[in-house]
C-alpha positions in Angstrom: 152.4 -1.2 125.4 154.5 -4.4 125.3 155.4 -5.5 128.8 157.5 -8.0 130.6 156.1 -11.5 131.3 154.2 -11.8 134.5 155.6 -15.3 135.1 158.4 -16.0 137.6 161.3 -18.2 137.0 160.0 -20.7 139.6 156.6 -20.7 138.0 157.9 -21.2 134.5 160.2 -24.0 135.7 157.3 -25.8 137.3 155.0 -25.4 134.3 157.6 -26.7 131.8 158.3 -29.7 134.0 154.6 -30.4 134.5 153.9 -30.3 130.7 156.9 -32.5 130.0 156.0 -34.9 132.8 159.4 -34.8 134.4 160.7 -34.5 138.0 163.1 -32.0 139.5 165.9 -34.4 138.8 165.1 -35.0 135.2 166.9 -32.9 134.0 168.8 -31.7 137.1 167.9 -28.3 138.3 171.4 -26.8 137.6 171.2 -28.1 134.0 167.7 -26.7 133.6 168.8 -23.2 134.9 171.8 -23.2 132.6 169.7 -23.9 129.5 167.1 -21.5 130.6 169.7 -18.7 130.7 171.3 -19.7 127.4 167.9 -19.5 125.6 167.1 -16.2 127.5 170.2 -14.5 126.3 170.0 -15.9 122.8 166.5 -14.6 122.3 167.3 -11.2 123.9 170.4 -10.6 121.9 168.7 -11.3 118.6 165.2 -9.9 119.1 164.9 -8.0 122.3 167.9 -5.7 122.0 165.7 -3.1 120.3 163.9 -2.7 123.6 166.9 -1.4 125.5 164.8 1.3 127.1 163.0 -1.4 129.1 166.3 -2.5 130.7 167.5 1.1 131.5 168.6 1.4 135.1 170.7 3.7 137.3 173.5 3.2 139.8 174.7 5.6 142.5 178.5 5.7 142.1 181.0 5.5 144.9 184.3 7.2 144.0 187.7 6.0 145.2 191.3 6.3 144.3 192.5 4.1 141.5 194.8 2.1 143.7 195.2 -1.2 145.4 197.2 -2.6 148.3 198.5 -6.1 148.3 199.8 -7.8 151.4 203.1 -9.7 151.3 201.3 -13.0 151.7 199.6 -12.5 148.3 203.0 -11.9 146.5 204.2 -15.2 145.0 207.3 -14.1 143.0 209.5 -11.0 143.1 212.8 -9.9 141.4 213.6 -6.2 141.3 217.4 -6.3 141.0 218.4 -3.5 138.6 221.6 -5.4 137.8 219.6 -8.3 136.4 217.7 -6.4 133.8 214.4 -8.3 133.9 212.4 -7.2 136.9 209.1 -8.7 137.7 206.4 -9.2 140.4 203.6 -11.8 140.6 200.6 -11.7 142.9 198.1 -14.5 143.5 194.9 -13.7 141.6 195.8 -10.1 140.9 196.3 -8.8 137.4 198.6 -5.8 137.1 197.8 -3.1 134.6 200.3 -1.8 132.1 201.2 1.8 133.1 200.6 1.3 136.8 203.2 2.3 139.4 204.2 -0.4 141.9 205.7 0.4 145.2 206.8 -2.2 147.8 207.9 -1.3 151.3 208.7 -3.1 154.5 211.4 -3.8 157.0 214.5 -5.8 155.8 214.8 -9.2 157.4 218.6 -8.8 157.4 219.3 -5.1 157.7 216.6 -4.2 160.1 215.8 -1.0 158.2 213.1 0.2 155.8 213.4 -1.6 152.5 211.6 -1.0 149.2 211.4 -0.4 145.5 209.3 1.5 143.0 208.7 0.5 139.4 206.6 1.1 136.3 204.6 -1.8 134.9 205.6 -2.0 131.2 203.9 -5.3 130.5 200.8 -6.1 132.6 199.3 -9.4 133.5 199.4 -11.7 136.5 203.2 -11.5 136.3 204.1 -7.8 135.6 207.4 -6.7 134.0 208.8 -3.6 135.6 211.2 -0.8 134.5 212.5 2.4 136.0 213.3 0.6 139.2 214.4 3.0 141.9 215.5 1.3 145.2 215.2 3.6 148.2 215.6 6.6 145.9 218.8 5.4 144.2 219.9 2.2 142.4 221.7 0.8 145.5 220.8 -0.7 148.8 217.9 -2.6 147.2 216.0 -5.6 148.6 215.0 -7.6 145.5 213.3 -10.8 146.8 210.5 -11.7 149.0 212.9 -13.2 151.5 214.3 -9.7 152.1 211.0 -8.5 153.5 209.7 -9.2 157.0 206.0 -9.6 158.0 203.9 -6.5 157.5 205.4 -5.6 154.1 203.1 -4.8 151.3 202.7 -3.5 147.7 200.8 -0.4 146.7 199.6 -0.3 143.1 198.6 3.0 141.7 196.7 2.5 138.4 195.8 6.0 137.4 197.7 9.0 138.8 195.3 11.9 139.7 192.1 10.0 138.8 189.3 8.5 140.7 187.4 5.3 139.8 184.0 3.7 140.4 183.4 0.0 140.5 180.7 -1.2 138.1 181.1 -5.0 138.8 177.9 -5.1 140.8 175.7 -4.5 137.7 174.9 -6.5 134.6 176.0 -3.9 132.1 175.3 -3.8 128.3 176.3 -0.1 127.8 176.5 3.2 129.6 173.9 5.7 128.5 175.3 8.6 130.5 176.9 9.7 133.8 176.1 12.9 135.8 176.4 14.4 139.2 174.8 17.3 141.1 177.5 19.5 142.6 176.6 21.4 145.8 174.4 24.4 145.1 174.3 23.6 141.4 172.3 21.9 138.7 172.9 18.5 137.1 176.3 18.2 135.4 176.7 15.7 132.6 180.1 14.0 132.3 181.7 13.5 129.0 182.0 9.7 128.2 185.3 9.4 126.3 185.4 6.3 124.0 189.1 6.3 123.3 191.6 5.7 126.1 194.4 7.5 124.3 192.3 10.6 124.3 191.3 10.2 127.9 194.9 10.1 129.0 195.6 13.5 127.4 192.9 15.4 129.2 195.3 16.6 131.8 197.0 18.6 129.0 193.8 20.0 127.5 192.8 23.3 129.0 189.3 23.0 127.7 188.7 20.3 130.3 190.1 22.3 133.3 186.5 22.9 134.6 185.0 19.7 133.3 184.5 16.1 134.5 185.0 13.2 132.0 185.0 9.4 132.3 186.2 6.3 130.5 184.9 2.8 130.9 187.6 0.2 131.5 185.7 -3.1 131.8 184.1 -3.1 135.3 185.9 0.1 136.2 184.8 3.7 135.4 187.8 6.0 135.4 187.0 9.6 136.1 189.0 12.7 135.3 188.2 15.9 137.3 189.7 19.1 135.9 191.7 21.3 138.3 189.0 24.0 138.2 186.0 21.7 138.3 183.5 21.8 141.2 184.0 18.8 143.5 182.0 15.7 142.4 178.8 15.1 144.4 176.2 12.4 144.2 177.3 10.8 140.9 174.9 8.6 139.0 175.5 6.2 136.1 172.5 5.5 133.8 172.9 2.3 131.8 171.2 -0.3 129.7 171.4 -3.7 131.5 170.7 -7.2 130.5 167.9 -9.6 131.6 168.2 -11.0 135.0 169.5 -14.6 135.0 167.8 -17.6 136.6 169.5 -18.6 139.8 168.5 -20.0 143.1 168.4 -16.4 144.5 166.2 -15.0 141.6 163.7 -17.9 141.3 160.9 -15.8 142.7 161.5 -12.9 140.3 159.7 -12.3 137.0 161.4 -13.3 133.7 162.6 -10.1 132.0 161.4 -10.9 128.5 158.5 -9.3 126.7 155.4 -11.6 126.6 155.8 -12.5 122.9 159.4 -13.5 123.4 158.6 -15.3 126.6 156.2 -17.6 124.7 159.1 -18.3 122.3 161.4 -19.1 125.2 158.8 -21.3 126.9 158.3 -23.5 123.8 162.1 -23.9 123.2 162.6 -24.7 126.8 159.8 -27.3 126.8 161.3 -28.9 123.6 164.7 -29.1 125.2 163.3 -30.6 128.4 161.5 -33.3 126.4 164.6 -34.1 124.4 166.7 -34.3 127.6 164.1 -36.8 129.0 164.1 -38.7 125.7 160.4 -38.0 125.3 158.7 -37.2 121.9 157.3 -33.7 121.1 153.8 -33.5 119.8 153.4 -32.1 116.2 151.9 -28.8 117.3 154.8 -28.0 119.6 157.2 -29.1 116.8 155.6 -26.7 114.4 155.8 -23.8 116.9 159.5 -24.5 117.6 160.2 -24.6 113.8 158.5 -21.2 113.5 160.5 -19.8 116.4 163.8 -21.0 115.0 162.9 -19.5 111.6 162.1 -16.2 113.2 165.4 -16.2 115.1 167.4 -17.2 112.0 165.8 -14.4 109.9 166.5 -11.8 112.6 170.1 -13.0 112.8 170.5 -12.7 109.1 169.1 -9.2 109.1 171.3 -8.1 112.0 
């Protein structure tokens, strides 16, 4: 059976440099790693994608409410005056999602009483436009600017009412193969992976899902719907196809995740690039192998 290369990143790095007759500074290590990863992903996408099974992994999921809390210090702009018409909020490094509910609460710096507002994000982004502004329950007594709030104020952002989410940002994900859990006293329960978000949002009105669990991938977030009659989620697992591990300082001792025949292709192309970077000539045998590799890649790209 075809198997991954037995060569580590560090070993391949040293071998390429030795054959090219260059030092660690020629080319610099960060440039070498960058090109190594570019070639790795180029070859994998064109030729190695058919071996997805070799990159199949699993992740134990941790569920949490689909909500965030932002302290006042992270809010950089705020205007929630219903009389103005255009209401907005901006937070440093935080991207608001269309459809989220935003609530700010704190003590007024002038009135000495609880101040706040609630609004629906109708246009997401780092600056969110809000509507349905309700200030302290009615459209009066509002506190529209940051200056109106004392220390300790904050903003709660609820992205998905009645849903839980799991964070997928820790994995290098190509695609989700399946998600399941094992409820207490039961057998494995497979979750439906809904592809369309418009459909996912309607599940609360679909009685067929009252005893089911379904999920939707939103970038690095997995949204989860649990029907009102469904058994509580327990020990959820996501099976997924990943991508090859990249060459970094932390992974230098790990094996290169390319099959042996594709590793040989990567090695020749990497050696050719290193010689070019050092302004050294390539011998005719290496030139011929590189030409053959490029022809193989181009043919595969045309057939894709």
